Gaussian input, Z-matrix of N, CA and C with variables (Angstrom, degrees):
# hf/3-21g

backbone

0 1
 N
 C     1     B1
 C     2     B2     1     A1
 N     3     B3     2     A2     1     D1
 C     4     B4     3     A3     2     D2
 C     5     B5     4     A4     3     D3
 N     6     B6     5     A5     4     D4
 C     7     B7     6     A6     5     D5
 C     8     B8     7     A7     6     D6
 N     9     B9     8     A8     7     D7
 C    10    B10     9     A9     8     D8
 C    11    B11    10    A10     9     D9
 N    12    B12    11    A11    10    D10
 C    13    B13    12    A12    11    D11
 C    14    B14    13    A13    12    D12
 N    15    B15    14    A14    13    D13
 C    16    B16    15    A15    14    D14
 C    17    B17    16    A16    15    D15
 N    18    B18    17    A17    16    D16
 C    19    B19    18    A18    17    D17
 C    20    B20    19    A19    18    D18
 N    21    B21    20    A20    19    D19
 C    22    B22    21    A21    20    D20
 C    23    B23    22    A22    21    D21
 N    24    B24    23    A23    22    D22
 C    25    B25    24    A24    23    D23
 C    26    B26    25    A25    24    D24
 N    27    B27    26    A26    25    D25
 C    28    B28    27    A27    26    D26
 C    29    B29    28    A28    27    D27
 N    30    B30    29    A29    28    D28
 C    31    B31    30    A30    29    D29
 C    32    B32    31    A31    30    D30
 N    33    B33    32    A32    31    D31
 C    34    B34    33    A33    32    D32
 C    35    B35    34    A34    33    D33
 N    36    B36    35    A35    34    D34
 C    37    B37    36    A36    35    D35
 C    38    B38    37    A37    36    D36
 N    39    B39    38    A38    37    D37
 C    40    B40    39    A39    38    D38
 C    41    B41    40    A40    39    D39
 N    42    B42    41    A41    40    D40
 C    43    B43    42    A42    41    D41
 C    44    B44    43    A43    42    D42
 N    45    B45    44    A44    43    D43
 C    46    B46    45    A45    44    D44
 C    47    B47    46    A46    45    D45
 N    48    B48    47    A47    46    D46
 C    49    B49    48    A48    47    D47
 C    50    B50    49    A49    48    D48
 N    51    B51    50    A50    49    D49
 C    52    B52    51    A51    50    D50
 C    53    B53    52    A52    51    D51
 N    54    B54    53    A53    52    D52
 C    55    B55    54    A54    53    D53
 C    56    B56    55    A55    54    D54
 N    57    B57    56    A56    55    D55
 C    58    B58    57    A57    56    D56
 C    59    B59    58    A58    57    D57
 N    60    B60    59    A59    58    D58
 C    61    B61    60    A60    59    D59
 C    62    B62    61    A61    60    D60
 N    63    B63    62    A62    61    D61
 C    64    B64    63    A63    62    D62
 C    65    B65    64    A64    63    D63
 N    66    B66    65    A65    64    D64
 C    67    B67    66    A66    65    D65
 C    68    B68    67    A67    66    D66
 N    69    B69    68    A68    67    D67
 C    70    B70    69    A69    68    D68
 C    71    B71    70    A70    69    D69
 N    72    B72    71    A71    70    D70
 C    73    B73    72    A72    71    D71
 C    74    B74    73    A73    72    D72
 N    75    B75    74    A74    73    D73
 C    76    B76    75    A75    74    D74
 C    77    B77    76    A76    75    D75
 N    78    B78    77    A77    76    D76
 C    79    B79    78    A78    77    D77
 C    80    B80    79    A79    78    D78
 N    81    B81    80    A80    79    D79
 C    82    B82    81    A81    80    D80
 C    83    B83    82    A82    81    D81
 N    84    B84    83    A83    82    D82
 C    85    B85    84    A84    83    D83
 C    86    B86    85    A85    84    D84
 N    87    B87    86    A86    85    D85
 C    88    B88    87    A87    86    D86
 C    89    B89    88    A88    87    D87
 N    90    B90    89    A89    88    D88
 C    91    B91    90    A90    89    D89
 C    92    B92    91    A91    90    D90
 N    93    B93    92    A92    91    D91
 C    94    B94    93    A93    92    D92
 C    95    B95    94    A94    93    D93
 N    96    B96    95    A95    94    D94
 C    97    B97    96    A96    95    D95
 C    98    B98    97    A97    96    D96
 N    99    B99    98    A98    97    D97
 C   100   B100    99    A99    98    D98
 C   101   B101   100   A100    99    D99
 N   102   B102   101   A101   100   D100
 C   103   B103   102   A102   101   D101
 C   104   B104   103   A103   102   D102
 N   105   B105   104   A104   103   D103
 C   106   B106   105   A105   104   D104
 C   107   B107   106   A106   105   D105
 N   108   B108   107   A107   106   D106
 C   109   B109   108   A108   107   D107
 C   110   B110   109   A109   108   D108
 N   111   B111   110   A110   109   D109
 C   112   B112   111   A111   110   D110
 C   113   B113   112   A112   111   D111
 N   114   B114   113   A113   112   D112
 C   115   B115   114   A114   113   D113
 C   116   B116   115   A115   114   D114
 N   117   B117   116   A116   115   D115
 C   118   B118   117   A117   116   D116
 C   119   B119   118   A118   117   D117
 N   120   B120   119   A119   118   D118
 C   121   B121   120   A120   119   D119
 C   122   B122   121   A121   120   D120
 N   123   B123   122   A122   121   D121
 C   124   B124   123   A123   122   D122
 C   125   B125   124   A124   123   D123
 N   126   B126   125   A125   124   D124
 C   127   B127   126   A126   125   D125
 C   128   B128   127   A127   126   D126
 N   129   B129   128   A128   127   D127
 C   130   B130   129   A129   128   D128
 C   131   B131   130   A130   129   D129
 N   132   B132   131   A131   130   D130
 C   133   B133   132   A132   131   D131
 C   134   B134   133   A133   132   D132
 N   135   B135   134   A134   133   D133
 C   136   B136   135   A135   134   D134
 C   137   B137   136   A136   135   D135
 N   138   B138   137   A137   136   D136
 C   139   B139   138   A138   137   D137
 C   140   B140   139   A139   138   D138
 N   141   B141   140   A140   139   D139
 C   142   B142   141   A141   140   D140
 C   143   B143   142   A142   141   D141
 N   144   B144   143   A143   142   D142
 C   145   B145   144   A144   143   D143
 C   146   B146   145   A145   144   D144
 N   147   B147   146   A146   145   D145
 C   148   B148   147   A147   146   D146
 C   149   B149   148   A148   147   D147
 N   150   B150   149   A149   148   D148
 C   151   B151   150   A150   149   D149
 C   152   B152   151   A151   150   D150
 N   153   B153   152   A152   151   D151
 C   154   B154   153   A153   152   D152
 C   155   B155   154   A154   153   D153
 N   156   B156   155   A155   154   D154
 C   157   B157   156   A156   155   D155
 C   158   B158   157   A157   156   D156
 N   159   B159   158   A158   157   D157
 C   160   B160   159   A159   158   D158
 C   161   B161   160   A160   159   D159
 N   162   B162   161   A161   160   D160
 C   163   B163   162   A162   161   D161
 C   164   B164   163   A163   162   D162
 N   165   B165   164   A164   163   D163
 C   166   B166   165   A165   164   D164
 C   167   B167   166   A166   165   D165
 N   168   B168   167   A167   166   D166
 C   169   B169   168   A168   167   D167
 C   170   B170   169   A169   168   D168
 N   171   B171   170   A170   169   D169
 C   172   B172   171   A171   170   D170
 C   173   B173   172   A172   171   D171
 N   174   B174   173   A173   172   D172
 C   175   B175   174   A174   173   D173
 C   176   B176   175   A175   174   D174
 N   177   B177   176   A176   175   D175
 C   178   B178   177   A177   176   D176
 C   179   B179   178   A178   177   D177
 N   180   B180   179   A179   178   D178
 C   181   B181   180   A180   179   D179
 C   182   B182   181   A181   180   D180
 N   183   B183   182   A182   181   D181
 C   184   B184   183   A183   182   D182
 C   185   B185   184   A184   183   D183
 N   186   B186   185   A185   184   D184
 C   187   B187   186   A186   185   D185
 C   188   B188   187   A187   186   D186
 N   189   B189   188   A188   187   D187
 C   190   B190   189   A189   188   D188
 C   191   B191   190   A190   189   D189
 N   192   B192   191   A191   190   D190
 C   193   B193   192   A192   191   D191
 C   194   B194   193   A193   192   D192
 N   195   B195   194   A194   193   D193
 C   196   B196   195   A195   194   D194
 C   197   B197   196   A196   195   D195
 N   198   B198   197   A197   196   D196
 C   199   B199   198   A198   197   D197
 C   200   B200   199   A199   198   D198
 N   201   B201   200   A200   199   D199
 C   202   B202   201   A201   200   D200
 C   203   B203   202   A202   201   D201
 N   204   B204   203   A203   202   D202
 C   205   B205   204   A204   203   D203
 C   206   B206   205   A205   204   D204
 N   207   B207   206   A206   205   D205
 C   208   B208   207   A207   206   D206
 C   209   B209   208   A208   207   D207
 N   210   B210   209   A209   208   D208
 C   211   B211   210   A210   209   D209
 C   212   B212   211   A211   210   D210
 N   213   B213   212   A212   211   D211
 C   214   B214   213   A213   212   D212
 C   215   B215   214   A214   213   D213
 N   216   B216   215   A215   214   D214
 C   217   B217   216   A216   215   D215
 C   218   B218   217   A217   216   D216
 N   219   B219   218   A218   217   D217
 C   220   B220   219   A219   218   D218
 C   221   B221   220   A220   219   D219
 N   222   B222   221   A221   220   D220
 C   223   B223   222   A222   221   D221
 C   224   B224   223   A223   222   D222
 N   225   B225   224   A224   223   D223
 C   226   B226   225   A225   224   D224
 C   227   B227   226   A226   225   D225
 N   228   B228   227   A227   226   D226
 C   229   B229   228   A228   227   D227
 C   230   B230   229   A229   228   D228
 N   231   B231   230   A230   229   D229
 C   232   B232   231   A231   230   D230
 C   233   B233   232   A232   231   D231

   B1=1.4400
   B2=1.5333
   B3=1.3110
   B4=1.4569
   B5=1.5215
   B6=1.2872
   B7=1.4590
   B8=1.5227
   B9=1.3086
   B10=1.4547
   B11=1.5265
   B12=1.2916
   B13=1.4600
   B14=1.5127
   B15=1.3278
   B16=1.4583
   B17=1.5255
   B18=1.3359
   B19=1.4609
   B20=1.5079
   B21=1.3274
   B22=1.4571
   B23=1.5258
   B24=1.3001
   B25=1.4597
   B26=1.5248
   B27=1.3165
   B28=1.4569
   B29=1.5249
   B30=1.3076
   B31=1.4562
   B32=1.5217
   B33=1.2963
   B34=1.4592
   B35=1.5202
   B36=1.3257
   B37=1.4633
   B38=1.5294
   B39=1.2980
   B40=1.4575
   B41=1.5136
   B42=1.3027
   B43=1.4598
   B44=1.5212
   B45=1.3544
   B46=1.4632
   B47=1.5230
   B48=1.3208
   B49=1.4571
   B50=1.5321
   B51=1.3143
   B52=1.4542
   B53=1.5299
   B54=1.3238
   B55=1.4663
   B56=1.5235
   B57=1.3366
   B58=1.4626
   B59=1.5280
   B60=1.3018
   B61=1.4585
   B62=1.5247
   B63=1.3314
   B64=1.4566
   B65=1.5230
   B66=1.3137
   B67=1.4689
   B68=1.5249
   B69=1.3355
   B70=1.4616
   B71=1.5272
   B72=1.3210
   B73=1.4630
   B74=1.5269
   B75=1.3174
   B76=1.4688
   B77=1.5249
   B78=1.3277
   B79=1.4607
   B80=1.5254
   B81=1.3125
   B82=1.4562
   B83=1.5198
   B84=1.3267
   B85=1.4614
   B86=1.5288
   B87=1.3190
   B88=1.4649
   B89=1.5229
   B90=1.3338
   B91=1.4669
   B92=1.5250
   B93=1.3117
   B94=1.4612
   B95=1.5225
   B96=1.3228
   B97=1.4640
   B98=1.5238
   B99=1.3149
   B100=1.4650
   B101=1.5141
   B102=1.3260
   B103=1.4606
   B104=1.5244
   B105=1.3185
   B106=1.4595
   B107=1.5250
   B108=1.3187
   B109=1.4573
   B110=1.5099
   B111=1.3239
   B112=1.4596
   B113=1.5134
   B114=1.2923
   B115=1.4554
   B116=1.5120
   B117=1.2995
   B118=1.4634
   B119=1.5168
   B120=1.3247
   B121=1.4614
   B122=1.5215
   B123=1.3129
   B124=1.4591
   B125=1.5220
   B126=1.3035
   B127=1.4469
   B128=1.5154
   B129=1.3016
   B130=1.4652
   B131=1.5130
   B132=1.2972
   B133=1.4430
   B134=1.5175
   B135=1.3159
   B136=1.4528
   B137=1.5221
   B138=1.3270
   B139=1.4651
   B140=1.5202
   B141=1.3007
   B142=1.4558
   B143=1.5171
   B144=1.3125
   B145=1.4617
   B146=1.5173
   B147=1.3194
   B148=1.4547
   B149=1.5219
   B150=1.3157
   B151=1.4634
   B152=1.5354
   B153=1.3214
   B154=1.4638
   B155=1.5306
   B156=1.3251
   B157=1.4636
   B158=1.5236
   B159=1.3146
   B160=1.4641
   B161=1.5251
   B162=1.3289
   B163=1.4576
   B164=1.5274
   B165=1.3217
   B166=1.4621
   B167=1.5320
   B168=1.3101
   B169=1.4622
   B170=1.5278
   B171=1.3161
   B172=1.4704
   B173=1.5254
   B174=1.3170
   B175=1.4649
   B176=1.5283
   B177=1.3175
   B178=1.4623
   B179=1.5254
   B180=1.3118
   B181=1.4719
   B182=1.5249
   B183=1.3201
   B184=1.4557
   B185=1.5147
   B186=1.3152
   B187=1.4706
   B188=1.5214
   B189=1.3282
   B190=1.4606
   B191=1.5321
   B192=1.3282
   B193=1.4660
   B194=1.5243
   B195=1.3404
   B196=1.4678
   B197=1.5312
   B198=1.3229
   B199=1.4666
   B200=1.5324
   B201=1.3307
   B202=1.4687
   B203=1.5230
   B204=1.3362
   B205=1.4720
   B206=1.5355
   B207=1.3347
   B208=1.4679
   B209=1.5304
   B210=1.3281
   B211=1.4655
   B212=1.5338
   B213=1.3222
   B214=1.4638
   B215=1.5244
   B216=1.3339
   B217=1.4640
   B218=1.5318
   B219=1.3467
   B220=1.4809
   B221=1.5394
   B222=1.3176
   B223=1.4690
   B224=1.5238
   B225=1.3169
   B226=1.4690
   B227=1.5222
   B228=1.3103
   B229=1.4661
   B230=1.5144
   B231=1.3360
   B232=1.4520
   B233=1.4562
   A1=108.46
   A2=116.21
   A3=122.16
   A4=108.24
   A5=115.89
   A6=119.88
   A7=109.99
   A8=115.88
   A9=121.41
   A10=111.48
   A11=117.66
   A12=120.98
   A13=113.14
   A14=118.28
   A15=119.24
   A16=113.63
   A17=118.32
   A18=121.17
   A19=114.16
   A20=118.41
   A21=120.01
   A22=112.45
   A23=117.06
   A24=120.50
   A25=109.88
   A26=117.49
   A27=121.97
   A28=111.70
   A29=116.24
   A30=118.63
   A31=111.74
   A32=117.66
   A33=120.87
   A34=112.34
   A35=115.73
   A36=120.55
   A37=111.88
   A38=117.52
   A39=121.50
   A40=113.03
   A41=117.63
   A42=121.37
   A43=111.12
   A44=117.40
   A45=120.82
   A46=109.51
   A47=116.16
   A48=120.13
   A49=111.16
   A50=117.00
   A51=120.73
   A52=110.25
   A53=117.90
   A54=121.61
   A55=110.23
   A56=117.10
   A57=120.47
   A58=111.23
   A59=116.67
   A60=121.33
   A61=111.02
   A62=117.02
   A63=120.19
   A64=111.96
   A65=117.79
   A66=120.27
   A67=110.39
   A68=116.82
   A69=120.25
   A70=111.49
   A71=117.07
   A72=120.89
   A73=110.13
   A74=116.93
   A75=121.29
   A76=110.80
   A77=117.66
   A78=120.71
   A79=111.43
   A80=117.16
   A81=120.55
   A82=111.90
   A83=116.79
   A84=120.79
   A85=110.91
   A86=117.03
   A87=120.93
   A88=110.33
   A89=117.23
   A90=120.71
   A91=110.76
   A92=117.78
   A93=121.69
   A94=110.97
   A95=116.91
   A96=120.24
   A97=111.49
   A98=117.40
   A99=120.25
   A100=110.87
   A101=116.95
   A102=121.06
   A103=110.39
   A104=117.04
   A105=120.92
   A106=111.55
   A107=117.19
   A108=121.81
   A109=114.40
   A110=118.09
   A111=119.45
   A112=111.93
   A113=118.90
   A114=124.01
   A115=115.70
   A116=118.60
   A117=122.67
   A118=111.86
   A119=115.22
   A120=120.58
   A121=112.66
   A122=117.18
   A123=120.22
   A124=111.12
   A125=116.07
   A126=121.62
   A127=115.02
   A128=118.67
   A129=120.71
   A130=111.49
   A131=117.39
   A132=120.71
   A133=113.79
   A134=118.33
   A135=119.94
   A136=108.39
   A137=116.92
   A138=118.58
   A139=111.10
   A140=115.72
   A141=120.75
   A142=108.69
   A143=115.17
   A144=120.21
   A145=109.54
   A146=114.75
   A147=120.27
   A148=108.49
   A149=117.43
   A150=119.46
   A151=112.42
   A152=117.04
   A153=119.98
   A154=111.10
   A155=117.57
   A156=120.80
   A157=111.03
   A158=116.56
   A159=120.57
   A160=109.79
   A161=116.69
   A162=120.91
   A163=110.71
   A164=117.57
   A165=121.31
   A166=110.89
   A167=117.49
   A168=120.81
   A169=111.23
   A170=116.57
   A171=120.06
   A172=110.63
   A173=116.60
   A174=120.25
   A175=110.49
   A176=116.71
   A177=120.98
   A178=111.23
   A179=117.92
   A180=121.14
   A181=112.23
   A182=117.38
   A183=120.81
   A184=113.49
   A185=117.53
   A186=120.70
   A187=111.54
   A188=116.89
   A189=121.18
   A190=108.89
   A191=115.39
   A192=122.02
   A193=109.62
   A194=114.76
   A195=120.91
   A196=111.97
   A197=117.55
   A198=120.63
   A199=110.95
   A200=115.09
   A201=119.17
   A202=110.43
   A203=115.96
   A204=120.48
   A205=110.46
   A206=116.58
   A207=120.61
   A208=111.11
   A209=116.68
   A210=120.54
   A211=111.02
   A212=116.08
   A213=119.44
   A214=111.40
   A215=117.10
   A216=120.47
   A217=110.04
   A218=115.77
   A219=119.55
   A220=110.66
   A221=115.88
   A222=119.82
   A223=110.62
   A224=116.51
   A225=120.15
   A226=112.18
   A227=116.85
   A228=120.34
   A229=112.23
   A230=116.72
   A231=123.68
   A232=114.38
   D1=133.05
   D2=-179.80
   D3=-86.74
   D4=131.21
   D5=179.71
   D6=-144.26
   D7=-162.20
   D8=-178.36
   D9=-72.48
   D10=-17.54
   D11=-175.25
   D12=-76.32
   D13=-11.48
   D14=-177.10
   D15=-82.16
   D16=-1.77
   D17=175.31
   D18=90.88
   D19=-0.41
   D20=-178.74
   D21=-107.49
   D22=13.83
   D23=178.83
   D24=-82.52
   D25=-139.77
   D26=-179.66
   D27=-62.61
   D28=-25.41
   D29=-179.78
   D30=-65.89
   D31=-22.44
   D32=177.11
   D33=-67.15
   D34=-21.33
   D35=179.26
   D36=-96.76
   D37=10.81
   D38=-178.48
   D39=-57.78
   D40=-38.35
   D41=-179.60
   D42=-64.98
   D43=-33.06
   D44=178.46
   D45=-65.22
   D46=-45.37
   D47=179.66
   D48=-65.72
   D49=-35.76
   D50=178.33
   D51=-65.22
   D52=-43.50
   D53=178.43
   D54=-63.87
   D55=-44.29
   D56=178.29
   D57=-62.67
   D58=-41.73
   D59=178.63
   D60=-58.31
   D61=-51.48
   D62=-178.31
   D63=-68.60
   D64=-33.74
   D65=176.57
   D66=-63.34
   D67=-41.99
   D68=178.17
   D69=-66.10
   D70=-39.61
   D71=178.06
   D72=-62.35
   D73=-46.72
   D74=-178.52
   D75=-65.81
   D76=-45.45
   D77=178.65
   D78=-62.65
   D79=-39.09
   D80=177.07
   D81=-63.62
   D82=-41.52
   D83=178.92
   D84=-65.22
   D85=-42.47
   D86=178.72
   D87=-63.45
   D88=-44.58
   D89=179.14
   D90=-62.21
   D91=-41.13
   D92=178.88
   D93=-63.91
   D94=-44.73
   D95=179.75
   D96=-64.34
   D97=-40.05
   D98=178.07
   D99=-65.76
   D100=-40.22
   D101=-179.41
   D102=-66.59
   D103=-42.03
   D104=179.48
   D105=-70.77
   D106=-32.19
   D107=-177.67
   D108=-75.22
   D109=-12.91
   D110=-178.39
   D111=-70.93
   D112=-37.23
   D113=176.12
   D114=40.77
   D115=134.19
   D116=178.10
   D117=64.76
   D118=-146.68
   D119=-178.23
   D120=-94.38
   D121=-8.02
   D122=-177.09
   D123=-60.15
   D124=124.24
   D125=176.44
   D126=78.46
   D127=4.35
   D128=-178.57
   D129=-107.82
   D130=36.50
   D131=176.91
   D132=86.82
   D133=2.31
   D134=177.03
   D135=-69.59
   D136=131.71
   D137=-179.01
   D138=-65.93
   D139=139.81
   D140=178.87
   D141=-81.12
   D142=143.30
   D143=179.36
   D144=-80.77
   D145=143.87
   D146=175.90
   D147=-78.95
   D148=159.93
   D149=177.27
   D150=-57.95
   D151=-35.65
   D152=179.17
   D153=-65.98
   D154=-39.14
   D155=177.59
   D156=-64.59
   D157=-40.57
   D158=177.98
   D159=-63.89
   D160=-42.13
   D161=178.20
   D162=-62.21
   D163=-42.85
   D164=178.96
   D165=-62.93
   D166=-39.61
   D167=178.09
   D168=-65.14
   D169=-41.23
   D170=178.95
   D171=-63.43
   D172=-40.93
   D173=178.01
   D174=-66.19
   D175=-41.75
   D176=-179.77
   D177=-64.43
   D178=-33.59
   D179=178.66
   D180=-80.48
   D181=-8.60
   D182=179.45
   D183=84.12
   D184=17.57
   D185=-179.62
   D186=-74.94
   D187=-26.94
   D188=179.86
   D189=-131.21
   D190=155.13
   D191=179.63
   D192=-83.31
   D193=167.13
   D194=-177.80
   D195=-59.39
   D196=-43.20
   D197=-178.27
   D198=-61.19
   D199=-45.09
   D200=179.34
   D201=-64.89
   D202=-40.60
   D203=178.01
   D204=-59.69
   D205=-48.64
   D206=-177.95
   D207=-62.18
   D208=-42.29
   D209=179.92
   D210=-63.07
   D211=-47.04
   D212=-178.78
   D213=-68.03
   D214=-35.05
   D215=178.00
   D216=-63.71
   D217=-43.65
   D218=177.50
   D219=-61.96
   D220=-40.85
   D221=179.26
   D222=-62.25
   D223=-42.06
   D224=-178.33
   D225=-71.13
   D226=-38.41
   D227=-178.32
   D228=-81.50
   D229=-21.59
   D230=-173.20
   D231=-62.47

């Protein structure tokens, strides 16, 4: 009589479960690393600043003079 003891029962699918197990472990590790690597607001739906907004911020902080600001603004809008 053929039964589970002949080695062809659920134990025959052991390799499938092993592959699924390791695939889940690897995918979980990758997801965790990606989640940890995002850090801050980057990539979490924060709107990206346009080049003109960055230029305006630099001018507001005093990093560039008015002439340089006007020239770069014309270049960006041009």
